[in-house]
C-alpha positions, 0 to 999 in steps of 0.5 A: 687565534692569530691566522694571519702573517709570518710563519715560523718552522723549527726541526732539522735539515737533512742531506738525504742520500738515494739511489736512482731506478730503484737499486738498492744501497747493494748495487751500483757506486752512484748515490744522489744527494738532496736536502729534506726534513719534515719542517724544512719541507713545510717550510718550502711547501708554504714558501711556493705558496707564497706565504711569509716563512722562516726556518729554524734550525742549526747548521754546521759551519761546513760547505755542507752547511752553507749549501744547505741554507743556499737552498733554502733561501733559494725557495725565498725563505727567512733564515736569518735566525739559523745558526751555523755552528756544530760539528757536521749535518744530520743525514738520511739514506733512502732506498726507495720501494718497488712492486711489493717491496718497502721503502727503507730509511736509515738515520745518521743523525747521532751528534748532529749540529741541531741534536747538540742544541742547548736550551738558552742558544735561541732567543726565541722572543727574537725569532717569533717576534711578528709570526702568527703560527708556530710549526714544529714536529716531533722529531725536533724533540725525538734526538736528544733530552737537550734537543727536547728542551729546546723544543719545550723551550720555543713552546713556552715562548710560542705560547706566551707570546699569544702565537697559533701553535702547529704540531705535526705528531712525526713519531719515528721510533727509530730516533728515540734513542736517548737515555730516558726517551718517552716518546709516548709521553713527550708527545703528548707533552707537546700536544699540550700545546698545540692549536693545529694537529697533524697525524697519519692513523699509525701515529694516532694509534701509537699515541692514544693506545687506540686500535686502528681503524682500517682503511681499505680503499681499492677505489676512489667510490670508497665509503668510509664509516666515519662514526668510528673515527668520530669516536677517536676523535672525542676521544682525543679531543678530551684529552687534548681540550686546547687544539681546534684542528685535528687533521688525520691522513690515511692512506692504503698502499695497494703496491709501491707505487699505487696509493690511495689518499684521504683524510679527516679534520675534526674543527671545532668539535665537527667532523669534515670529510673529503674524496678519496685520490687514487694516485698509481704511477707515484714518483715519490713518497716522502714528505706527504704528510709534511704537503698534507701539514702545508697545504692546511696551514695555506688554506687557514690562512687564504680561509680561515673559516671554511673547514671543507676548503682547508680539509680539501686543500690540503688533500689535494696539496699531499696528492700532488706531492707524490707527484715530485721526487724529493722531499719538498711539494712544490706544487703551486696554489693554481695546481692545487686548486685546478686538482680539486676542480677535477 
């Protein structure tokens, strides 16, 4: 597998609306907006860490679409293959958790410019020329049959060109609404291309129809029983033998602002574990999984043969995401390494 060079990420960029101060949408009049979306979050995080990254999507040719593209450029992303046409930009509304009340997400993505992509609209051979890694997620295929077909089109070309393919399960059950949608089967087909895979225990449970293993840490000295996870990973690897690295993230939500976070990595048939971070006063949980993916991809480029370092780095990057408002992780390489050293 190639492990050096340009990274291409592909998915929908969204406009996020939220209320400040833990207000419900039924309270007050002001909404705060920012741009986000899983694959874009990964791209921004990687660019912040100093990697060469291109983000590919489709945006409307409007002032909102222009603002979204300008935001990506501000973070140093290559946007040269972003399509600027289509009717509208997808959005989501995020209500922040408080105390015992959970986060709430409402999507508004139907007929977005991205969801109306069609096979043949993107020249994937041109986009992927000179790249070494292609990253996307299940969300890219969840919005419409055409969007799913374009995702498979991209994966076919990336596979043909010999890129390392990185895939985040990112199962969002509220998105798979189009006629004939089969999320579990489609995700399994997508994962058959993956060299590197990300997911949390809930997504692994959905994909494999395997009861999740409880992660009940209340303190960082919690001792995990690794054997059940190893057996679970072995089952997954038998189903998807191509994949070399599997990252499983897990968190225990003590309350709305207090999480404990850790992860496991199966690589070349060896299971790696790492520390548990206690995060008592988190700022924003959105994009934590995307920070995992970006951290792991960056560490793979930096130290491709040091699996423990890759896992430790990915977890530290994800932990720092809790400290930033918005969707993308803006932690620097130095900050991540300082946290790892504590």
